[in-house]
N, C-alpha and C positions, 0 to 999 in steps of 0.2 A: 588521532581519530581517523577511521576509515571514511572515505568519501566515495561517491558514485564513480564507477570505472568504465561503464559502457558494456560490461559483461552482465547480461540480463539476470542470470542466476545469482551471481555475486551481489548485484545491486538489490535484488529482491530479498536475499538473506540479510543484507545490511539494514534495509528498511524494516523488515520483521523484527530484527534484533533490537530496534529502537522503541518498539511498541511495548508499553508498560502493562497494558491490560492483557493478562494471560489468556483469558477466554477469546478475545478478539484475535490475538496472535495465533492461537491454535486453529481457529476457524479459517483464518487466512492461509495458514500452512496446509490445511487438509482439503479445502474445497475450492481453491483458486489456482489460477495459472497467470503469471505476469505476461503481458503481451508487449508492453512498451514501458520503459522507465527512463525518463530524462528530466532535466531541470524545468522543462516546459510542460510535460505531460506524463501521467501515469495511467496506464490502461490495464485493468485487471479483469480476467475472465472467470466467472463463477460457474460451477457445475450445476447449481440449483437456483432457480429464479427467486424463490422466497428468501433465501439467504442473501442473494444479491440485493434484493430490495431493502433488507435490514442493514446491509453494509453501506448502502447509499446514505442512510441516516448517520452512520458512524463517521464516514469520511468528511462530513460537514461539521463535526464537533471540533472545538478548540483543541482537545487532546490530540486528535489525529493531525490537525494542521500544525501543531507545535512539533509533532514527531517528524513530519516531512520537512518542515523548515529546518530542523536540526540536521537533517541529512543533506538537504539541497541548498541551504542558506536562502531559500525562496520558497514560495508555495506554488507548486505546479498544479495544473488542472488535473483532477482525478476523474477518470471515466470508468464506470462499472458496466461490464457486458455479461450476458448470460446466454 
């Protein structure tokens, strides 16, 4: 199983590949840019404020927390910016 490497693009693709919700995955692929990915913190920049606000709700769901725990073996803080 692949794990976080420190390469921002690779790590973002890895995280996206673990998301089971196709709609969420497509939104994250199309309107976001990863700023920071580490076992302590994930920072995601959104192009649109309203989508960013919806995403804030999603990142607090058990489904998303399980996804990032699968990748990091811990649950880093997730910060949404727009």
